[in-house]
N, C-alpha and C positions, 0 to 999 in steps of 0.2 A: 447704622452702619453695619455692613455685613462682617464676617469674621476675616475673610480675605482683606479687606480694605484697611482693618484695624492692624493686621500683620503687616501689611505695606508700610503704613506710616511708622510703626515701631521700628522697622530695620532702617527706614530713612532717617530717623531720630538718631538711632544708634551710630549711623555712619556719618553723624556730624554736618549734614546738610545745613545751610543757613535758614533761619526761620522763614525768610522772605521765599526761598526755593521750596522748602517744605510745605508752605501754605499754599503756593502756586499749584504743585502736584495735588494736594489735597482738594482744593477748589475745581480742578478739572476732572477727578474723579467723581466727586459729589454731583457736579453739574451734569456729566454723563448719566450718572444713575438716575438723577432727577428727570433728564429729557426722555431717556429710554427705560422706562420700569419694566419689570418682569412681566411677560403675558401670562398670567395664571391660567388662562384657557387653552393655551398652546402646548401640545404634548406633555402632560403632567408629569409621565414618567421620567421625562428629560428637563425639568424646570431649573436651568442653570442660571438663569437671569438674563438680561436685556442683550448682552453680547452674543452668547450662545445661539438665542433665538434668532437674532437679526442675521447671523452667519448662515444659519440653515436655509434662511430665505433669499439671501442675497446671489448675485451673479458670482459664478467661480472665479472669474477674472477679478472681481472686485475683492473677493474673499482674498485671493492670494496677495493682492497690494496690500490690504489691510494687515495682513498677518506679518508681511514684511515690515510694514512702518511701525507695527507694534514692538517687533524684534529689535529693529533698529534704535528706536526711542527708548526701549528698555535697556539695551546694551550702553547706550550712551549715558544713561542715569546710572546705570552700575559701575560703568568704567569710571566715571566721575567721582562717585562714592569711593571707589577703591584707591583712589589716589592718598587718601589719607589712612589707609588700612596698614595696620602693624602685623607682624609674623604672630601666628594663632588666631588672626582674625580670618573669617571665612572669606573675604574678599581679596585677602592678601595675593592668593595665586593669580588674581585677575590683574592685580597691579604689576607683577614681575613677569607674568607669562604672557600678558595681552598688552596693556598699556606701554609698558616699556619695550616690548618687541616691536610694537607697531611705531613707536617713536624711533627706535633705531633703524628700522627699516626706511623710514622717511628722511633720515638724517644723511644727506647726500656728500656733501663736500668733505674733504678730509680734516679741515679745522673744525666743522662742526661735529664730526665724529669724535674727534679728540675730546672737545668741549664736554659732549654728552656722556662719553665715558668716564670721564672724571666726576661728573655728576652723578653717575651710579654710584660710584664709591662713596661719595658723600650722602647719598639717599640711604644706603646701608648702613652708614656710621650714624646718622640722624635717627634711624629706627631703634638703634641700640640706646641711644640718648633718651628717646622718648620713652622706651620701655623701661629704663633706669628710674626715670622722673616718676613714672606711675607705679613703681615698684612691682613691675611684671616681669622680671629677669628670672627664668627657670632654666633648668639643666639642658632640657631639650631646645628652648629658646636660644640659649648661649651657644650651643653647638651649630645651630642653623645659621645664627648671625655670622659666626665665624668663618663657616662654610661659605656663605653667600658674598661675604666681604672678600675673602681670599680668591673667589672666583672671579669678581669684578676687577679686583686689582692685577691679576693675573691678564685678564682680557685688556686692560689699559697697557700692560707692559708689552703684550704681544701686537697692539696697535702702534706702539711706539718703535717696536722693531721693524715692523712694515714700513713705516715713514722712513726709517734709516735705509732700508734696502730700495726704497723709490726716491732715494736722493732728497727727501724733504726734511733735510737736517733741522731746519729751525722748528719744524713742528715738533719732531723728536725732542729737541731741547725744552722747548716751552712746555709740552705735555709732561715730561718727566718730572719737570720742576713743579708745575701745578699739582700733580699727583702726590708728591712729597709734601707740599704745604697743606694740601686737604687733610692728609693723614694726620699730619702733626696738630693742626689746629683742632681736629675733632677728637684726636687722642686726649688732648688737654682739656676739652668742653667734658668728654666722658668721664674722664678720672676726676675732675671737680664734682660731678653729679653723684658718682658712685662713693667718692670720698664722704661726702655729705650725707648720703644715704645711710652708709655704714655707722657713721657717727650717731645719727638720729637713732637707728635701729637699737643701736648698743645702750643708748640712752632709756630706750623704752624696752629693752630686752627682747626684740622681736626677732632678730637674725640669729640662726644658730650658726656655728662653725663652719658647716658644711657650705651654707649660702655665700657666706662671707668669702670663703675660699673660691668658689665659683666665680664670683664678681672680680676677685683679684686675677683669676685665671685669665679672664675675658681681657682685662686692661694688659696683661702680660702679652696676650696674643695680638692685640692692636699695636703694642709697642714694638713687637718683634715684626710686624708687617710693615709699620713706619719705618724701622731701621733699613730693613730689605729695600724698602722704596728709596731711601737715601743713598744707599750703595749703588744702585741701580741707576739713579740720577746722576751720580758722581762719575760711573762709568760712560754715560753717554755724553757729558760735558767733556771728559777726558778725550774721548774719541774726538770731538769738535775740535778740542786745543791742540791736537796733532797735526792739525792742517797748515797750510803755509801763513808766515806772518801776516800777508796782506789779508788774507781771509779771515784771521782772527781780528784784525783790525776792524773789519766791516762787522764782524759779529758784535764786538765791543760797542761800536757805535750804536748798532740798533739797539742793543740792550740799555745803553745810557738813555737813549730817548724813552724806551718803554718804562724803565725805572723811574724816570723823572715824571712822566704822565702819571704813573701809578700812585707815586708819593702825593702830587698835588691833588688827586681825584679823592685819594682816601682822607687827606687832611680837610678837604671841603664837606665831605660826608659826614666825617665824625664831628666836626665843628657844627654842622647843620642839625645833627640827631642828638647831640651829647646830653641835652636837657631831657630826653626821654628815657634815659636809663639811670641807674643808681650810680653815684660816683665811684663806689668801690668796684663795681661791675665793669666799669668803663677802663679802669686803669690797665688792665692787661693788653687790651687792643691798643691804648694810647702808648703804653712803653714799647710795644712792637713797632709802632709807626716812628717812636723817637730813635730806637735802635736802627731802623732801616734807615734814617736820614744820616746817621753817623757812618754807616757801611757806605752808602751813596757816596757822601764825601769823600771817604777814603778811595772809592772807585774813580772819582775825578782826578785825585792827585796821581793815581796810577796812569790814568790817561795823559795827564800833563807830561809824565816821565817815559810816555810811550811803552809802558809796560802793560800790553795790550791784554795779555792772559789774566793777570790778577785784576785789572778793571773789569773783565767780563765776569770773572767768578764774584768780585763785590757787587755788581749790578744784577746778577742772577740771584744772590743771596737777598738783596734788596727787594726784588720783586716777590721772591716767596714769603718774606716777612710780611709784606704788604698783603699778600693773599691771606696769610693765616690771620692776620689783624683783623681783616674785614670778615672773614669766617667768624671769629670770635665775637666781634662786635655785633653781628647780625644775631648771633645766638642770644646774646644779652637784650638785644632791642626787642626780639621777639618774645622773650620770656616775660618782659615789662609790660607787653601791650595784650597779651594773651588773658 
């Protein structure tokens, strides 16, 4: 196998393609090398293998088509590999500047745009968590993580302001709530990972005081962003609750249905997958679900008394707790199957 082929396979392995995908790529390359060996008698001074030789002899139109196909195929492979890239990885710029930009451009409806923007916030936080797990948090990386996270949060809040101007108040309310739930859940996960890392490294005397300080500063930054998000969400809800009573009643009714569905869905999902994770790791998500049920019950009492404002607040809190519970549960689940 030539040096270029070996480099290709080395890069693919590093970018965590599955064994089946890697073997498929490998077999295709080796098959082509076997089918089209280098012509040693053709232009010895330009002996660059079968592909170069065939391109020199091919029709120009076919060459153009072939080159385009190669570029598209290679781009798709690189784009796929880039999805798992972390900051400091050579493919990370492709992930955030190509993959995510294309996804954003293809996201058309306001609801889809809102969901994707919150997912971008979650992606930045997940990257911080993964870097913490593999002990790759460095000064420059932390600074970039904070910058990228704040940028995505700002984009989300700008989108929410746009929804308010466009009179899509329901989207502004749900997106601001989802943003806060996402930040809170991931802040909790990140705190747990970093605290565990600091304890382990302290026992092994690996981390110096400066590294510990940097990790704590990251947690403070995420906590501050989460606090700002909660205040922003509270402001959005306060504006909604300034509407006439009849509109608040409608909002509360809608949120009651949404909260009830969220509870039932989470209950079913947790019970179906509970056996897949450690009981200790399961508890935080389960406790959030139980707390959500209690707050939901309080909301129903407010509804019975026609206190629609308090009912609305209770159901919104219920929904956020369920969203956070699902994120925490999913993180524990993925950690156990990896």
